C-alpha positions in Angstrom: -0.3 54.4 130.5 -3.5 53.8 132.4 -5.9 50.8 132.3 -9.5 50.3 133.3 -11.1 47.6 135.3 -13.5 45.3 133.6 -17.0 45.3 135.1 -17.4 42.3 137.3 -20.6 40.5 138.4 -20.3 37.7 140.9 -23.9 36.7 140.3 -26.9 36.5 142.6 -26.4 34.2 145.6 -28.8 31.4 146.3 -31.5 31.8 148.8 -30.5 29.8 151.9 -33.3 31.0 154.2 -34.7 27.5 154.4 -31.4 26.0 155.4 -31.1 25.3 159.1 -28.1 26.2 161.3 -27.5 22.6 162.0 -27.3 21.8 158.3 -24.7 24.5 157.8 -22.6 23.5 160.9 -22.7 19.8 160.0 -21.6 20.5 156.4 -18.8 22.7 157.6 -17.7 19.9 159.9 -17.9 17.4 157.0 -15.6 19.6 154.9 -13.1 19.8 157.8 -13.2 16.0 158.1 -12.9 15.5 154.4 -9.8 17.7 154.3 -8.5 16.2 157.6 -7.9 19.7 159.0 -8.8 21.4 162.3 -9.8 24.6 160.5 -11.4 25.5 157.1 -10.9 28.6 155.0 -13.6 30.4 153.0 -12.0 29.2 149.8 -11.8 25.5 150.9 -15.4 25.5 151.9 -16.5 27.1 148.7 -14.6 24.3 146.9 -15.9 21.4 148.9 -19.0 22.5 150.7 -22.7 22.2 149.7 -23.4 25.9 150.3 -21.7 29.3 149.7 -19.4 30.4 152.5 -21.0 33.9 152.6 -24.1 32.4 154.3 -22.0 31.4 157.3 -20.8 35.0 157.9 -24.4 36.3 157.4 -26.0 33.6 159.6 -23.5 33.5 162.4 -22.0 37.0 162.3 -18.7 36.0 161.0 -16.7 33.1 159.6 -14.8 32.6 162.8 -18.0 32.5 164.8 -19.1 29.6 162.5 -15.8 27.8 163.0 -16.2 28.2 166.8 -19.7 26.8 166.8 -18.4 23.8 164.8 -15.6 23.3 167.2 -12.9 24.1 164.6 -9.8 26.2 165.1 -10.4 30.0 164.6 -8.3 31.6 161.8 -6.3 34.5 163.3 -4.4 35.4 160.1 -6.1 38.8 159.5 -2.9 40.9 159.5 -2.1 40.7 155.8 -0.7 44.0 154.6 -2.2 45.9 151.7 1.1 45.6 149.9 1.1 41.8 150.2 -2.5 41.6 149.0 -1.6 43.8 145.9 1.5 41.8 145.2 -0.4 38.6 145.3 -3.2 40.0 143.1 -0.6 41.2 140.6 1.0 37.7 140.5 -2.3 36.0 139.9 -3.2 38.6 137.2 0.1 37.9 135.4 -0.4 34.1 135.6 -3.8 34.3 134.1 -3.0 37.0 131.7 -6.3 38.7 132.6 -8.3 40.2 135.4 -8.9 37.5 138.0 -12.4 36.5 139.1 -13.5 36.0 142.6 -13.5 32.2 142.1 -10.1 32.1 140.6 -8.5 33.5 143.8 -7.8 30.1 145.2 -4.7 28.0 146.0 -2.4 27.0 144.4 -2.9 29.9 141.9 -3.3 32.5 144.6 -1.6 32.7 148.0 -4.7 34.3 149.5 -8.4 33.6 148.9 -10.8 36.4 148.1 -11.9 36.8 151.8 -8.8 38.7 153.0 -9.5 41.2 150.2 -13.1 41.6 151.3 -12.0 42.1 154.9 -9.5 44.8 153.9 -11.6 46.6 151.2 -15.2 45.5 152.1 -15.9 43.8 148.7 -13.9 42.0 146.0 -14.9 44.7 143.4 -13.6 47.4 145.7 -10.3 45.5 146.1 -9.9 45.4 142.3 -10.7 49.1 142.0 -8.2 49.9 144.8 -5.5 47.8 143.1 -6.1 49.5 139.7 -6.0 52.9 141.4 -2.7 51.9 143.1 -1.1 50.8 139.8 -2.4 53.8 137.9 -1.0 56.1 140.5 2.5 55.3 139.3 3.8 58.2 137.2 4.8 56.7 133.9 8.6 57.1 133.7 9.3 58.1 130.1 12.1 59.6 128.0 10.3 63.0 128.1 9.6 62.9 131.9 13.1 62.0 133.0 14.4 65.2 131.5 13.2 67.0 134.6 15.0 64.5 136.9 18.4 65.3 138.4 21.4 63.2 137.5 22.8 61.2 140.4 26.6 61.2 140.3 26.8 58.2 142.6 24.8 55.9 140.3 25.4 57.8 137.0 21.6 57.6 136.4 18.5 59.7 136.7 16.4 56.7 137.8 16.7 53.9 140.3 17.6 50.4 139.1 14.7 48.7 140.9 11.4 48.3 139.1 8.6 48.8 141.5 5.4 46.7 141.6 3.3 49.3 139.8 5.7 49.9 136.9 6.3 46.2 136.6 2.6 45.6 136.2 2.2 48.4 133.7 5.0 47.0 131.5 3.6 43.5 131.6 0.1 44.6 130.8 1.5 46.7 127.9 3.2 43.5 126.6 0.0 41.4 127.1 1.6 39.3 129.8 3.8 37.5 127.3 7.5 37.2 126.7 8.5 39.8 124.0 11.1 37.4 122.7 9.4 34.0 122.5 5.8 34.9 123.0 5.2 32.4 125.8 2.8 33.2 128.7 1.9 31.8 132.1 -1.7 31.9 130.9 -1.0 29.0 128.5 2.0 27.4 130.2 2.0 27.7 134.1 5.7 26.9 134.1 6.6 30.2 132.5 7.8 32.9 134.8 7.9 36.5 133.5 10.3 39.2 134.4 10.6 42.9 133.5 14.0 43.5 131.9 16.0 46.6 131.0 16.5 46.5 127.2 19.7 48.5 127.6 21.2 47.2 130.8 21.1 49.5 133.8 24.8 48.8 134.3 25.5 50.1 130.8 23.6 53.3 131.3 20.0 52.2 130.6 17.3 54.0 132.6 14.3 52.5 134.3 11.7 53.9 132.0 8.9 52.4 129.9 10.8 52.7 126.6 13.7 50.8 128.1 11.7 48.0 129.8 10.3 44.8 128.3 8.7 41.6 129.5 10.8 38.4 129.2 10.4 34.9 130.4 13.1 33.6 132.7 14.7 31.5 130.0 15.0 34.4 127.5 16.1 36.8 130.2 19.0 34.5 131.2 19.9 34.1 127.5 19.9 37.9 127.1 22.1 38.3 130.1 24.6 35.8 128.7 25.0 38.0 125.6 25.5 41.2 127.5 
């Protein structure tokens, strides 16, 4: 089961050629004062600043250079793994029930803003494409395909119990990011937490395959467990 990325257009940035360096630095400092913080992220500036944060990187050769010129603390959190970025993107996608936009990648919805994705993959669009390729690289475990797998006597199964990030996302997308039992979704109720559940419990011989997996909210998942 493969899925395609929707075409994304962030729009044409405003022309800030007539904006002076002092105007940019002063506004960045104003945002820091407003937030009462000694450093400002791209996302925070885009939310509270007068300009677009991209102009700082373009004008000063990097966001940290702009922070340094403003006398603010430089952000050294650049070592975010690709797996962490993908996991965060998956969680945001599930909460929204759709492909996230650049502007939607902000706290509290997203653990990371869009900039770490741009640093890792060069652009937001390429980050989305990389994530889709990563998910689609998962071989769809199906009834037909597990026939070729060897039976593991120690577990009495052909598949592992754990559902990896890729397969989990494929199942949730197939189920439209909604609970298969009650129909609730994080997109309409942020308190809803979705899980991928074995229809026939793994402990009872159920395999980790698409046909035996479903999306349930935490409440329905607990209720199902009580009945098993």
